[in-house]
FIVEX-567963 format. One record per atom (N, C-alpha, C): x, y, z. Coordinates in steps of 0.001 Angstrom, whole numbers, plus 524288, in hexadecimal, padded with zeros to 5 digits. Layout:
<pts>
XYZ
...
</pts>
This chain:
<pts>
70043792A57F5A6
705E0792A77F6E2
708447978D7F4A1
70B2879A927F7DA
70D3A79F887F5E0
7115B79E9B7F1CA
711587A2157EE0E
715547A1E07E9F9
71A217A4DD7EBB3
71E6B7A4667E899
723337A7407E9CB
722367AD167E9E9
71E9C7AEF77E67A
71DA47B48C7E626
71B347B6A07EB1E
7188C7B3157EE0E
715E27B4E17F2C5
719667B4DE7F789
71E327B2FD7F70B
721C57B2EB7FB7A
723327B8727FD0A
7240A7B9798020B
725857BEB9803C8
72A6D7C081800FC
72A567C5727FF3B
72EE27C7887FC6C
733187C9928000B
731CA7CA0D8050F
735A67CC1A808BA
738967C7D180B9C
7385D7C31880988
73B457BED080BFC
7411B7BFF380BB4
744197BE6A80FA0
749C07BF7980F9A
74C627BCED80AEF
74FCF7BFD380889
752A07BDD4803FD
7573C7BA75805B7
758547B69E8027C
75CEA7B36480399
761CE7B6A1802E8
765DE7B5B780604
76AB57B8AD80568
76D0C7B7B980005
76F997BBA87FDD7
771E27BAF67F8A1
775F17B6AA7F8A3
7762C7B3ED7F44C
779EA7AFA97F3CC
77F597B1D17F310
783197AEAA7F49B
788987B0447F421
78B7F7ABFC7F13B
789AC7AB1B7EC53
78BE07A6CB7E954
7911F7A8177E6EE
792777AD1D7E693
797557AE9E7E3FF
79BF37AC887E71D
79F2E7A9417E4BE
7A3817A7007E7BB
7A7677AB167E983
7A75C7AFB27E72B
7AB0A7B3B77E8CC
7A8B77B7957EC8A
7A3E97B6CE7EE3B
7A16D7BA9D7F197
7A3447B9F57F731
7A33E7BE4B7FA07
7A4B27BE117FF85
7A0527BB87802A3
7A1867B8AB806C1
79D727B6A080A2A
79A267BB1E80C3C
7951D7BA2080D21
791827BE4580E9E
7935B7C17581346
795767BF168178D
797037C23E81C06
79B2F7C64081AB7
79E4D7C556816AD
7A2967C8D78155C
7A1757CC038107D
79C897CC0280EB1
79B517CEF380A00
79C8A7D4AE80AE0
79ED17D742806EC
7A0557DCB780770
7A02C7DF3B80217
79F5B7E460801F2
79FA97E7197FCEE
7A4FB7E6397FA74
7A54C7E67E7F53D
7AA417E56A7F293
7AED27E8947F4AF
7AE007EDA17F5B2
7B24D7F0D77F79F
7B4327EEE57FCF3
7B0767ED5C8005F
7B1EC7EB7E8058C
7B4DE7E6578053D
7B3257E2DB801C2
7B5B97DDD580147
7BB3F7DE787FF12
7BBE27E1EF7FB5A
7C11B7E3077F949
7C4A97E5227FD97
7C2837E87F800EA
7C5757EA9880556
7C72A7E62F80902
7C3A67E27E809F1
7C4ED7DE1980D54
7C95C7DAD880B00
7C9477DA18805DA
7CD747D71380358
7D2BC7D9CB80407
7D2E17DEDB80354
7D7CF7E1B9803CF
7D9BF7E1968096E
7D6467E28680D29
7D7DD7E26E812A8
7D9CD7DD028143B
7D7077D9008127A
7D8A27D3B0813CC
7DDCA7D2448112F
7DEB77D44880C85
7E3AE7D350809DD
7E83B7D56980D17
7E7967DA1A80F33
7EBB87DC698126B
7EC907D93E81762
7E85F7D73B8199F
7E8E57D3E381E37
7EC157CF0181CEB
7EACC7CC838188B
7ED887C7B98170A
7F3347C8D0815A1
7F43B7CD3A8130C
7F9A37CE91811C5
7FCBD7CF76816C4
7FA607D1EC81AA3
7FCFF7D2C581FA5
7FE4D7CD9482246
7FAB47C9E5821F2
7FB647C4E082494
7FF147C13B821A9
7FECC7C14481C62
8016E7BD2E8195D
805327BF3D8153F
805207C44A81441
8081D7C65F80FEC
804F47C60780AE6
806B67C8DC806F3
803D47C8F280202
803917C38C7FF96
807CB7C08F80008
807E17BB5F7FDA1
803EB7B7BA80022
802507B8D480500
7FE887B585807B3
7F8E37B716806D5
7F8087BB1E803C9
7F2B57BCEB802A8
7F0857B9EE7FE06
7EC107B76B7FEBA
7E95A7B4CA7FA77
7E3BA7B6BD7FA53
7E15E7B69D7F5C7
7DBF87B8617F542
7D8367B4CB7F82D
7D98D7AFDB7F877
7D6337AC3A7FB52
7D62B7AD8780123
7DAC97AE7980357
7DB0B7AFE4808DD
7D8957B541809D2
7D90D7B8B280602
7D6927BDD180679
7D0A47BD37806E6
7CE6B7B9D580394
7C8CA7B8F0803CA
7C7297B6D080918
7CA357B32E80B2C
7C8F77B0FD81052
7C9307B53581481
7CD207B89881434
7CDAD7BCAD8181F
7C90A7C06F8180C
7C7247C1AA81367
7C2C97C552812EB
7BD927C2A281406
7BD5A7BD6B8132B
7B88C7BA8981420
7B5177BA0580F62
7B7817B98780ACF
7B4927B8CD805FC
7B6C67B40A80331
7B4257B27F7FF06
7B6187AE227FC04
7BAAA7AFE37F89F
7BDD27AC327F728
7C2887AD677F419
7C1527B0557EF0B
7BD687AEAC7EBF0
7BC607B1807E70D
7BAC27B72F7E7D2
7B8ED7B89A7EC7F
7B73C7BDFE7ED58
7BBB17C1D57ECB2
7C0767C02B7EDFC
7C4F37C3B37ED8F
7C5C07C5607E7EF
7C4B77C1CB7E447
7C5D07C2DB7DEC6
7C21B7C6E27DC60
7BDE57C8227DF1B
7BA897CC547DD3F
7BD607D1977DD75
7C10D7D1FB7E10F
7C3C07D6F47E1F7
7C9697D6D87E016
7CBDE7D2437E06B
7D15D7D1C97DEFC
7D2157CCD27DBC5
7D36A7CD5A7D6C7
7D3DA7C8B87D37A
7D84D7C51A7D507
7DC3C7C7307D7B0
7E0907C3ED7D96C
7E35D7C6B17DDE9
7E7567C41D7DFFA
7EA2E7C6457E472
7ECF67CB587E304
7EF187CBAA7DE4D
7F1D47D0657DCAE
7EE2E7D5147DCB7
7E94D7D45B7DB01
7E5877D8A37DB09
7E4407DA557E096
7E3EB7D68A7E415
7E2F67D7D07E998
7E77E7DAFD7EBCF
7EC4B7D92F7EAE1
7F0DE7DBEF7ECE2
7F1367E1707EA9F
7EFE17E1FC7E5AF
7F0077E7257E337
7EC317EAD37E5DD
7E7897E8EF7E719
7E39F7EC357E9A3
7E5597EDCE7EF1A
7E7987EA1D7F1F8
7E9667EB5F7F73C
7EDF77EF387F704
7F1987EE567F365
7F6077F1E57F2E0
7F4427F7507F12A
7F08E7F7867ED81
7EE947FC967EBB7
7EC4A7FFA87F042
7E9327FD137F36F
7E6FA7FFAD7F7FD
7EB54801AE7FB93
7EF877FEA17FC18
7F3D1800477FF65
7F66E8053A7FD77
7F7508058E7F854
7F9D580A3F7F637
7F66E80F107F6FE
7F15180E937F611
7EDF3813187F6D8
7EDC6814A47FC94
7EDC3810C780012
7EDB9811FC805AC
7F2CC814A88074F
7F73D812B580569
7FC388152B806A8
7FC5481AC8804A2
7FA9781B827FFCE
7FA8B820BF7FD86
7F74582473800CE
7F2BE822A58027F
7EF4C825E3805AA
7F1E68276480ACD
7F48A823AA80D3F
7F711824BE8123C
7FBA1828818119B
7FE968280180D57
802F082B9580C65
800EA8312180B85
7FCE3831B18084E
7FAB0836E280746
7F8B98396180C53
7F61B8365880F85
7F4128385B8147C
7F88183A1381813
7FCBE8370E81837
8011C8385581BA6
803FE83D3B819E4
8043F83E14814BB
807328427D8129B
80410847868125E
7FEF88471E81247
7FB9E84BA28112F
7FC898505D814B6
7FD8384FB5819D6
7FDF68546081D25
803088577281C79
806BD8557381974
80BEF857C38194F
80CFE85A4A81400
80EBF85F3A81400
80F5B8620B80F13
8149E8615180C64
818BF85FF480F5B
81DEC85FEF80CEC
81F6A85A8080AFE
822BB85A748070C
82406855A880436
8269085195807BA
82A6B8531380ABC
82D5984F4380DCE
82A0184CDC81219
826D0850048149D
8237084DDB818B0
81F7284A2881654
81D5084B98811DB
819978481280F4F
81C2D842E580DDE
821088432A80BE3
823D083E5580AA1
824A083B1380F8C
8260883DB0813D1
826B483B05818CE
821B18382981A53
81D3F83ACD819DA
818418386C81B53
816B18341E81788
8184B8349B81296
8176D8306B80ECD
81A1F82B71810A1
81F0C82C1081242
822068278781419
81F7E82536818F7
81DF78288381C9E
81B6C826A082162
81698823688201C
813468258281CB3
80E67822CD81B65
80F7B81DA0818A4
8137481D7C81554
814DD818BB81282
816A18148181656
81A1B81600819F0
81C018123981DD2
817808106282141
8144A813FC822E8
80FF2812938265A
80C2980ED9823A4
80B2580FBA81EAD
807BF80C2F81BC1
80A0D806B181BB0
80F218064C81AAC
811A88012A81A79
811447FE5681FAD
811F280133823F4
811EB7FECD82924
80C6C7FD6382AD9
808AF800CA829AE
8035E7FFF182B83
800387FC5482801
801CB7FBDD82300
7FEE57F88781F5B
802B97F50681C65
805837F1AD81F40
809B27EE9C81CC5
807CA7EAE68188A
803327E88E81938
801467E4EA81537
800497E7D781021
7FDC47EC5F81083
7FCD67EF8A80BDF
801FF7F11F8095C
805A37F2F880C81
80A9F7F4E680A7B
80D947F0978079E
80DE87EC03809FD
810C97E7B88078E
80E267E5E480290
809087E5E48028C
806467E42A7FDDD
806D87E82A7F978
806CD7ED287FACA
807507F1497F6DD
80C727F0D77F3E2
810A97EF7E7F6AE
815D87EF9B7F454
818497EA347F3AE
815897E6217F548
817CC7E0F27F52B
818127DE9E7EFB6
81B737DAB97EEFE
81C357D84C7E9E0
818AD7D3AA7E8DB
8153F7D2657EC93
8125A7CD787EC23
80EA67CD437E78C
80CCA7D1C07E5D2
808EF7D1C07E18E
80A687D5F07DD9C
80E537D4DD7DA8E
810317D8B97D6C3
80BFB7DA307D2DA
808567D6897D1C1
804427D79A7CDEA
800BF7DC197CF84
800B27DD557D49F
7FD397E17D7D657
7FEB77E6BB7D401
803907E7417D227
805377EC487D002
803257ED2A7CA82
8009D7E9477C833
7FE0B7EA1E7C329
7F8B17EC977C3DC
7F7147ED5E7C8BA
7F2017EFA17C9EC
7F2587F5927C989
7EF557F7DF7C5F5
7EFCC7FD7A7C4E0
7EE53800D77C991
7EA3B7FF647CC5B
7E899802A07D0C6
7EC8E802597D53A
7EF1F7FDDE7D5D5
7F33E7FD797D9C4
7F7E1800E47D84B
7F955800BE7D360
7FDB3804087D1AF
7FC71809CD7D268
7F78980B3F7D17C
7F5FB810B17D244
7F683812417D802
7F51080EBA7DB95
7F58380FDD7E12A
7FB3D810587E2C8
7FE8180CE17E0C3
8041580D167E202
80689812167DFEA
80518813927DB24
80735818537D8C8
8058281D2A7DBDA
8009681D457DD78
7FEAB821BC7E075
80190822467E5A4
8030881DE57E7FB
805F981E0B7ECDD
80B8A81FE57EBE9
80E1081DD57E7DD
8135781F8F7E680
81376825647E542
80F57827577E2DF
80F2F82CD07E14E
80F6C8308C7E5EB
80E2E82EBB7EA99
80EC9832147EF31
81489833547F014
817E182F6E7EF64
81D838304E7EFD2
81F6C833B37EB4E
81D50832C17E6B6
81EBE835E87E22B
81D3783B9E7E305
818A883C907E53D
816F6841E37E64F
81AC3844A17E9FF
81CAD841CA7EDED
82062844197F1A0
8256D845A57EEE5
82736842627EB4B
82C0A843937E876
82B4A8484F7E4E6
826F4848727E1FF
825EC84CD67DE7D
82598851EB7E196
82304851C67E602
822A88566C7E94F
82819857FD7EB4B
82B3C8541D7ECC6
83085855427EE8E
833DD857AD7EA4F
83347855E17E57E
83620858387E120
8346085DD57E036
82F5A85EBE7E0DD
82D3C863E97DFD9
82F4B867F67E3C0
8301D8664F7E8A7
831F186A117EC8C
837BD8697F7EDEC
83AA18667D7EAC0
840478664E7EB48
8426C8626B7EF2F
83F1F85F1E7F16D
840FD85B337F525
842FF856487F279
84154855567EDB7
842D8850B67EAC3
845528527F7E5A8
849A1850157E44D
84C62851987DF8B
8490F850937DAB4
849E6853807D68A
846FB852927D1B3
8484284D2E7CF7C
844C684B457CC48
845928462E7C9CE
8407A8434F7C943
840E183E567C806
83C4083B177C751
839B283A287CC9C
8353183C8B7CD73
8329983C227D287
83102836897D3C1
82FB1833797CFB9
82E1882E0F7D0BA
832A582ACA7D2BD
8374282BB47D0CF
83BC9828D07D2B8
83CDC82A1F7D86C
83C8782F217D9C1
83D62830B57DF32
8391482E7D7E2AF
8343982EA47E0C8
82FE082C917E3DA
83077826B47E4B0
8325C823EF7E0C4
8333481E4E7E15D
8374D81D3E7E58B
83B808205C7E589
83F7781FBE7E995
83D24820D97EEF8
839E6824ED7EF47
83764826217F441
833C5821D37F604
830BC81FB07F260
82D2381B737F3BD
8302D816A87F592
83495815997F306
837C1811237F4A5
839A2811CE7FA49
83B26816937FBAC
83CD68179A8010A
83856816ED804E0
833D48192880383
82F4E818DE80704
82D8681339807B3
82D058107A80351
82B3880B0D8039D
82F36807A780671
83427808BD8058E
83835805AB80823
838038063580E02
8379680B0180FFF
8377580BAD815AC
8327E8095C817F5
82E18809DF8151F
82933807968170A
82998801A18174E
82BF17FF3D81367
82C887F98A81359
8302E7F7BB817B4
8345E7FAA58189E
837FA7F94681CD5
8354D7F9A282225
832387FDB8822EE
82F5F7FE4B827DA
82B7F7F9D28287D
828947F8A98245C
8249A7F49282499
826F87EF4F82606
82B987EE3C82413
82E167E92B824FB
831D37E930829A3
831D07ED6A82CB3
834F07EDA083174
83AC67EDEB83086
83C607F01782C1B
841EE7F02582ABC
844907F56582BC7
841CF7F8FC82E5A
844227FE0582FB3
8465A7FDE48353D
844197FAB983897
8456C7FAD683E1F
84B357F9CA83F33
84DA27F66183C2F
853057F4DB83D66
8571B7F84383AB7
8557C7FC24837A1
859387FF6F834CC
85C128031E8387A
8594E804E883C8E
85BE18084884055
85AD080E0D83F9D
856B080F8983CB9
855588151283C3B
8530F816FA84161
852CA81C36841F1
8514181E74846EE
84BC081CE784893
8484F81C12844CB
842EA81AA9845FD
840B18179B84167
83CDB8146D84295
83A238119883E67
834828137C83DE1
83350817FA84032
82E0781A0D83FC3
82D0081BD583A2B
8280F81BBC838B4
8269581D7783375
828288232383296
827818266183681
828C882BF0835FD
82E9C82CB383501
831DE829F883801
8378782A868374E
839438288C831FA
837548240D83072
838F2821C782B76
8373182520826E0
832928276782733
830BE82AB9822EC
8340582FA982286
83593831E3826F1
838F58367E826D7
83E5683521824AA
840528309C82632
8456082EC88243F
8453882E2781E52
8411082BBA81C5B
840B082ACE816BF
83FD082FEA813C5
83C9983352815F0
83BB88386081369
840D783B57812CA
8440B83B6C816F5
8491083E28816B4
84CA783BA5812AC
84CDB83677812A4
85045833BB80EEE
84E7C834978095A
8495C8347D8087E
847528351D80334
8489583A808010E
8475B83E94803EE
8482D843D2801E6
84DF784546801B1
85121842D0804FA
856BF8439F8047A
858C2841247FF75
8567583CC17FE04
8584B839FF7F963
8565B83C3A7F44C
851B483E967F454
84F6D840747EF6C
84F6E846657EF0E
851AD849077F2F5
851CC84EB67F2DB
8558D850C47EEC1
855C8855ED7EE19
85964858417EA4E
85EF8856957EB80
862388559F7E78D
8678C853BC7E873
86ACF857D97EB51
86E55856207EED9
8719C859D87F1BC
875D485C2E7EE37
877A4860BB7EF83
87BD7863557ECA2
88014864F87F07F
8851C863797EF9F
886C08600D7EB59
8850185A727EC5D
884BF8573C7E859
8831C851CF7E914
8871F84ED87EC4A
8857984AA07EEFC
8892E8477A7F209
88D4E845187EE8A
891E9844307F0D8
896558425D7EDBF
895B883CB57EC04
892B9839A67EEE0
8921A834287ED85
896E0830F07EEDA
899B9832817F2E3
89E6182F937F487
89CD682A167F611
89FF5826327F4AB
89EA4820CB7F5EB
89E8E81FE07FBCB
89B1581C8D7FD7F
89AB781B24802FF
89C1B81576803C3
89BBD8139A8088C
89CF680E10809A6
8990C80A828070D
89A7F805C9805CC
896D78022380351
8924F800D5806E5
88DD57FFAA80486
889467FE1E80793
88A817F94280AB8
888AC7F93C80F79
8897B7F4C4812E9
88E3B7F55881659
8913E7F975815A5
8960A7FA02818B9
895487FD9E81D70
890AC8000F81DDA
88FBA803AE82236
88DC5800C5826FF
</pts>
């Protein structure tokens, strides 16, 4: 009777066991980087369908096709997931703004293209945009890498202001304060466009190109060197009476 040692060594091996309760089912097995990518993409899908408040890690696992504990290998909680998705959004926005501005040498045109790219990002990637700036997960701002991505994006506006000060288009002063005002204008118009609140105002056009030119003109008129003599500041009619 043959012993175990005499059995053919080229016999087919049994498939590896998948006892880990957090492991992905075999058909959906993927390298860690690919699986993390799937979680982020599926998160954006769920946010689009249900809003941030409707996103749960359990539903995320179902959408990707893995067990619930598998999500925790990559994201310890929902706040960590939101931080990762938001961080990716800021880097993507920054990349798109840099690409849009790169062909143009002058400050005002670059600012114009910055605004265009910002609005376009909001319109084309609304789930990302809302998650990046939404209040649903305030804890995500304790994430250092997310804050670094947000700061790097804000610094594009800061760079435009510093350049404007250097060539006389922007009045001297605290560049960060001016950049914050500029960012507020840019983000405000992008949010209004995204939520359909520009159409009823009655401006000549609601195109991204027109709105970016309008904002560029308003911004540089407001932050440019002060006029001489200064305006008298005569009182006008009360708000709401026009």
